[in-house]
N, C-alpha and C positions, 0 to 999 in steps of 0.2 A: 485279479483272477479268488472266484470263490471254488473253495476247497469240497466245501456240503454237497454244491451242484456238480459238480466233478465225480466224488461218490459217490451221488443221484447214478451219474452217469454210467458209471463204472456197474453203477447192479442192477439198472436195467439192463446192460451187456449180459452179465451172469445170469438173469430172469431168460433174456433171449437163447442166447446161451446152453442153458438148461432146457429149453423144452426142441432144439433144435440136434435132432437128437444125428443125424449123417455127422454134423459139424464137433462133436464130441470124439469119434474118432476120424476127425482129419487134424485134431488137434487142441497143447493142451488152454484150460479155462485166462492163466494168465495170460497170453500167448493170445488169441484171440481180443482178450482186452486192446492190449497193446496196439494191436493196426490199428484203433482210433485214438490216436494222439489227440486231445486238446489244444488247439494253438491260438494263439488271443492274437487279434487285429485292432489296436485300438482303443486297445480294454472290451473288447465283444469280440465272444469267444466262435471260432470259424468252427462252420459244419464242415467235417472230418472228412475225407474224399473215401469214395472207395479202393480196397486193398485190390490188388491184379494175383495175388501172392495164394488166394482164396478166393476161389467162382462161386459166390454167393449169390443163392435165387430171389426173385423178388421178394417176396413176401419179407423174405430177413433183412433187405433194407431199407426196406417200411417201419419193418422195428426196430428198425438202428434208427431211420428217420423219425419218427418220430421220439421214443426214446431220448432223441438228444431234444429233441421238442419241448419235453417233459420237462426237461432234469434245467435246461437255460432260459425257460419261460418267464 
């Protein structure tokens, strides 16, 4: 597990949160980041599932997937 990669992913999630205004009204930043825990399988990070608690729009979902790919590639 590379803590730098995890931290980079968290920073990218914070960027997504800050530019998505409606998210800021729904939940705090720490709770948003906590919705996407990184789990490892056979030493490789697994893409986080999209949470059911928050109904994310398509653009936000795509931004999260891009952030994951950029952080862990």
